[in-house]
Structure formats: C-alpha cells, structure tokens
KEKOL-914067 format. One record per residue (C-alpha): residue in one letter; x, z, y. Coordinates in nm, 2 decimals, always signed. Layout:
   res       xx       zz       yy
     A        X        Z        Y
...
***
This chain:
   res       xx       zz       yy
     M    -7.89    -4.06    -1.71
     Q    -8.05    -4.40    -1.67
     I    -7.81    -4.74    -1.77
     L    -7.95    -5.06    -1.72
     C    -7.72    -5.31    -1.91
     T    -7.78    -5.69    -1.78
     N    -7.55    -5.98    -1.75
     D    -7.60    -6.40    -1.72
     D    -7.46    -6.53    -2.06
     G    -7.82    -6.42    -2.22
     Y    -7.90    -6.06    -2.44
     L    -7.78    -6.25    -2.75
     A    -7.41    -6.26    -2.63
     L    -7.12    -6.03    -2.77
     G    -7.09    -5.94    -2.40
     I    -7.37    -5.74    -2.33
     R    -7.35    -5.54    -2.67
     V    -7.00    -5.38    -2.63
     L    -7.10    -5.33    -2.29
     A    -7.42    -5.19    -2.45
     S    -7.27    -4.96    -2.69
     A    -6.95    -4.91    -2.43
     A    -7.27    -4.75    -2.20
     R    -7.47    -4.49    -2.47
     N    -7.17    -4.29    -2.43
     L    -7.25    -4.19    -2.10
     G    -7.63    -4.18    -2.09
     Q    -8.02    -4.38    -2.21
     V    -7.86    -4.81    -2.22
     T    -8.21    -5.00    -2.12
     I    -8.12    -5.40    -2.18
     V    -8.30    -5.58    -1.98
     A    -8.09    -6.02    -1.99
     P    -8.20    -6.28    -1.98
     D    -8.34    -6.52    -2.29
     R    -7.99    -6.81    -2.29
     E    -7.70    -6.93    -2.07
     Q    -7.75    -6.82    -1.71
     S    -7.42    -6.92    -1.63
     A    -7.30    -7.02    -1.23
     T    -7.67    -6.91    -1.15
     S    -7.58    -6.69    -0.82
     H    -7.84    -6.55    -0.75
     S    -8.15    -6.77    -0.75
     L    -8.44    -6.59    -0.80
     T    -8.73    -6.81    -1.00
     L    -9.03    -6.81    -0.76
     H    -9.22    -7.12    -0.91
     H    -9.37    -7.03    -1.27
     P    -9.43    -6.65    -1.42
     L    -9.20    -6.49    -1.56
     R    -9.23    -6.31    -1.86
     A    -8.99    -6.04    -2.11
     R    -9.05    -5.99    -2.45
     R    -8.89    -5.70    -2.68
     S    -8.66    -5.81    -2.95
     T    -8.61    -5.73    -3.30
     D    -8.27    -5.55    -3.22
     G    -8.46    -5.34    -2.87
     A    -8.31    -5.59    -2.57
     L    -8.66    -5.67    -2.31
     V    -8.56    -6.06    -2.29
     V    -8.71    -6.24    -1.99
     D    -8.71    -6.64    -1.92
     G    -8.57    -6.62    -1.55
     T    -8.24    -6.54    -1.36
     P    -7.97    -6.21    -1.39
     T    -8.17    -6.16    -1.08
     D    -8.52    -6.16    -1.19
     C    -8.37    -5.97    -1.44
     V    -8.29    -5.65    -1.27
     I    -8.53    -5.70    -1.05
     L    -8.84    -5.63    -1.35
     A    -8.63    -5.38    -1.46
     V    -8.65    -5.21    -1.21
     N    -8.99    -5.23    -1.08
     E    -9.18    -5.33    -1.39
     L    -8.94    -5.24    -1.72
     M    -8.80    -4.92    -1.69
     E    -8.89    -4.63    -1.65
     P    -8.78    -4.40    -1.54
     R    -8.59    -4.65    -1.25
     P    -8.22    -4.69    -1.33
     D    -7.89    -4.45    -1.17
     I    -7.68    -4.77    -1.20
     C    -7.69    -5.13    -1.36
     L    -7.42    -5.30    -1.56
     S    -7.36    -5.64    -1.57
     G    -7.15    -5.85    -1.82
     V    -6.92    -5.80    -2.00
     N    -6.95    -6.16    -1.91
     H    -6.74    -6.42    -2.12
     G    -6.51    -6.54    -1.84
     P    -6.33    -6.48    -1.51
     N    -6.49    -6.38    -1.22
     M    -6.26    -6.35    -0.90
     G    -6.19    -6.50    -0.61
     E    -6.49    -6.71    -0.50
     D    -6.67    -6.68    -0.81
     V    -6.82    -6.41    -0.70
     L    -7.04    -6.61    -0.54
     Y    -7.16    -6.83    -0.75
     S    -7.17    -6.59    -1.06
     G    -7.45    -6.43    -1.15
     T    -7.33    -6.17    -1.39
     V    -7.22    -6.07    -1.00
     A    -7.55    -6.12    -0.83
     A    -7.71    -5.89    -1.11
     A    -7.48    -5.60    -0.94
     M    -7.57    -5.73    -0.59
     E    -7.90    -5.72    -0.66
     A    -7.92    -5.40    -0.83
     T    -7.70    -5.26    -0.46
     V    -7.89    -5.43    -0.25
     I    -8.24    -5.21    -0.40
     G    -8.02    -4.94    -0.35
     I    -7.98    -4.84    -0.78
     P    -7.52    -4.83    -0.80
     A    -7.38    -5.17    -1.01
     V    -7.06    -5.29    -1.16
     A    -6.98    -5.59    -1.28
     I    -6.82    -5.62    -1.54
     S    -6.60    -5.96    -1.68
     Y    -6.32    -6.10    -1.91
     T    -6.10    -6.31    -1.82
     G    -5.97    -6.47    -2.18
     D    -6.16    -6.78    -2.32
     A    -6.54    -6.76    -2.44
     D    -6.63    -6.33    -2.65
     E    -6.25    -6.38    -2.76
     G    -6.17    -6.02    -2.83
     I    -6.42    -5.88    -2.59
     E    -6.53    -5.61    -2.91
     E    -6.22    -5.41    -2.84
     W    -6.25    -5.35    -2.51
     E    -6.53    -5.15    -2.58
     S    -6.27    -4.76    -2.55
     V    -6.13    -4.87    -2.24
     L    -6.44    -4.96    -2.08
     V    -6.58    -4.60    -2.19
     R    -6.32    -4.46    -1.98
     L    -6.33    -4.65    -1.68
     L    -6.64    -4.70    -1.63
     E    -6.65    -4.25    -1.61
     G    -6.43    -4.27    -1.39
     I    -6.69    -4.44    -1.14
     L    -6.93    -4.28    -1.22
     K    -6.79    -3.91    -1.19
     Q    -6.77    -3.99    -0.83
     D    -6.95    -3.77    -0.71
     K    -7.11    -4.01    -0.39
     L    -7.03    -4.40    -0.48
     P    -7.01    -4.58    -0.17
     P    -7.35    -4.76    -0.06
     D    -7.38    -5.13    +0.02
     T    -7.14    -5.16    -0.28
     L    -7.08    -5.27    -0.58
     F    -6.78    -5.28    -0.80
     N    -6.66    -5.57    -0.98
     V    -6.43    -5.53    -1.22
     N    -6.19    -5.79    -1.41
     L    -6.04    -5.74    -1.78
     P    -5.70    -5.88    -1.84
     R    -5.63    -6.09    -2.12
     V    -5.49    -5.86    -2.26
     D    -5.53    -5.58    -2.55
     P    -5.60    -5.39    -2.39
     A    -5.39    -5.10    -2.60
     D    -5.16    -5.29    -2.36
     V    -5.26    -5.26    -1.98
     K    -5.03    -5.06    -1.76
     G    -5.38    -4.96    -1.56
     I    -5.62    -5.01    -1.31
     R    -5.50    -5.25    -1.00
     V    -5.78    -5.19    -0.67
     T    -5.80    -5.51    -0.47
     S    -5.88    -5.77    -0.31
     L    -6.10    -6.11    -0.42
     G    -5.84    -6.40    -0.44
     K    -5.86    -6.74    -0.41
     R    -5.91    -6.99    -0.56
     R    -5.88    -7.43    -0.55
     Y    -6.02    -7.62    -0.84
     S    -5.81    -8.01    -0.84
     D    -6.06    -8.28    -0.98
     S    -6.31    -8.06    -1.08
     L    -6.58    -8.32    -1.07
     T    -6.61    -8.58    -1.29
     R    -6.78    -8.91    -1.26
     A    -6.80    -9.18    -1.58
     L    -7.09    -9.36    -1.79
     D    -7.21    -9.21    -2.07
     P    -7.36    -9.42    -2.41
     S    -7.64    -9.60    -2.27
     G    -7.36    -9.70    -1.97
     R    -7.51    -9.45    -1.74
     E    -7.34    -9.29    -1.47
     Y    -7.31    -8.95    -1.42
     Y    -7.13    -8.66    -1.27
     W    -6.98    -8.30    -1.48
     I    -6.83    -8.07    -1.15
     G    -6.63    -7.83    -1.33
     G    -6.30    -7.79    -1.52
     G    -5.96    -8.03    -1.41
     E    -5.65    -7.74    -1.33
     I    -5.68    -7.41    -1.13
     T    -5.47    -7.29    -0.85
     W    -5.43    -6.94    -0.75
     S    -5.32    -6.79    -0.38
     G    -5.47    -6.46    -0.17
     A    -5.32    -6.12    -0.10
     V    -5.06    -5.92    -0.25
     D    -5.34    -5.66    -0.41
     S    -5.50    -5.96    -0.53
     D    -5.77    -5.97    -0.77
     F    -5.59    -6.26    -0.97
     G    -5.26    -6.12    -0.90
     A    -5.37    -5.78    -1.09
     V    -5.46    -5.93    -1.39
     H    -5.16    -6.18    -1.43
     E    -4.97    -5.86    -1.44
     G    -5.18    -5.68    -1.76
     Y    -5.46    -5.47    -1.49
     I    -5.74    -5.44    -1.49
     S    -5.87    -5.49    -1.21
     V    -6.17    -5.37    -0.97
     T    -6.25    -5.49    -0.62
     P    -6.55    -5.30    -0.43
     L    -6.74    -5.56    -0.24
     H    -6.94    -5.49    +0.03
     L    -7.29    -5.71    +0.10
     D    -7.31    -5.74    +0.42
     L    -7.11    -6.04    +0.48
     T    -7.04    -6.08    +0.89
     N    -6.70    -6.07    +1.03
     Y    -6.68    -5.79    +1.28
     S    -6.36    -5.91    +1.40
     L    -6.49    -6.27    +1.50
     L    -6.83    -6.06    +1.72
     E    -6.71    -6.05    +2.07
     E    -6.51    -6.42    +2.06
     I    -6.83    -6.58    +2.00
     R    -7.01    -6.39    +2.24
     G    -6.71    -6.46    +2.43
     W    -6.89    -6.91    +2.45
     Q    -7.15    -6.75    +2.55
     L    -7.36    -6.98    +2.40
     S    -7.70    -7.05    +2.47
     L    -7.96    -7.37    +2.51
***
C-alpha cells in the first residue's frame, strides 16, 4: 500500500513524524508536507507563483506551498505509483465543529478525496505537541480498523480527533457528528509599540454545543472521535422548499 502523509504544521512537526511512523506498519510511506506552518489555510491553492519541492535530509518531500498544494503535487508529480490513501496530521490541536472549514489538515484530506483517494485527517486535542508521540500504537490500530474495510465510502473523508488523555486511558472510539463552537471575544484590537492600531483574530473563550453524538462531546469524555465528512454541501432537505420560492428574474 502506498501511503501519502501530509499536514499543515510543516514537515518538521512532531505530529507528522508520529503519523508516518505509525503508517509504516501498514505500507510504504511518502511524506509530502509544507515547508512551514500552514494552519488555518483551509483549502487554499497557490496560483500566482511557482511551487518548488525539495527533499529534506530525512527523506521528506518539502513544498513551499499549502497543504492542498502538497497533495496535488504528490499525486500528480512526486509519487509513483499514485497513493492508495492520504493521511493528514497529526495536527497540533483539535479540528472539530466549524474548525474543519478553516483547517489545512482537513483540507489536505479533502483534496485527496476530491481526486479520488481515500483520506483520513487526524488531530490531537491537547496543547501543541504535548503527548502526541504516545499515540503511535493507538494510531496503528485505528488505521488498521479503517483500512481493513473492503471498500471505503466514496466522496467521504474521516476526521479523527484524539482526546487529551493518556492513550492507556482512552475509552474507545465513537462515530460522531460535527459539533458547533463559538469564540467569545475572539477579535483583539490593540496598539503596537509604534502606536499603530492592529487586530488579532483568535483566542478568547470557546464554548461548544451540538448533538449528543458530537465530536467535542466524545473527546471530552475520553473517546476518540471519528466523523465522516461528505464533500457534497448541498442541504437536500431544503431543495423542494427553496424551489417553492419560484425564484426568477
């Protein structure tokens, strides 16, 4: 099995090294990752300047672009044969609820899914990279469970979040839905040392809500959350209602 490992924290991040080490138990691993931090780049593409790839001293292919760029280059130019699966992560921090809309980690897995390659995005809900290396054996068993299926669902990626607990204490795996999160006072306005005004997005208190099977609820209770994400964003339950509006020009 040919396995593509990528991320949005950059090729030097601990998370991708742990993921690649786990994946080597399952097949041939190729790392194609950004040359720097690319968190919250979502599904952005580099269109207005050329991309370059180089091989690092440890063998990883390093791209001066976004996670989505990495997947496109890996599939079309850098990997031969074509990968059988794309694993993205392990992200340094959670990707739950609306975070999946901003996450470069999830976007890389989504791009692979668009191309027709099964994909799994994996995130750790603890602070930074604290404790990620302890999850390697758990990741092997989790990925084995996914890959042993005869056929993975089309147009679907799996978004996995690991709880902030000792891996020995994890309670199991829950298949979940996306929760909802709100940031309170997430925009900061201040002055720099020169007296010029600036704005900083992020921070603030986070509150969660959602169904009883939500991703945040699962990790809060010490479970691994596995959320199947579909590429089709159409709200099918509203199609007939909106058609009933008889919109016209």
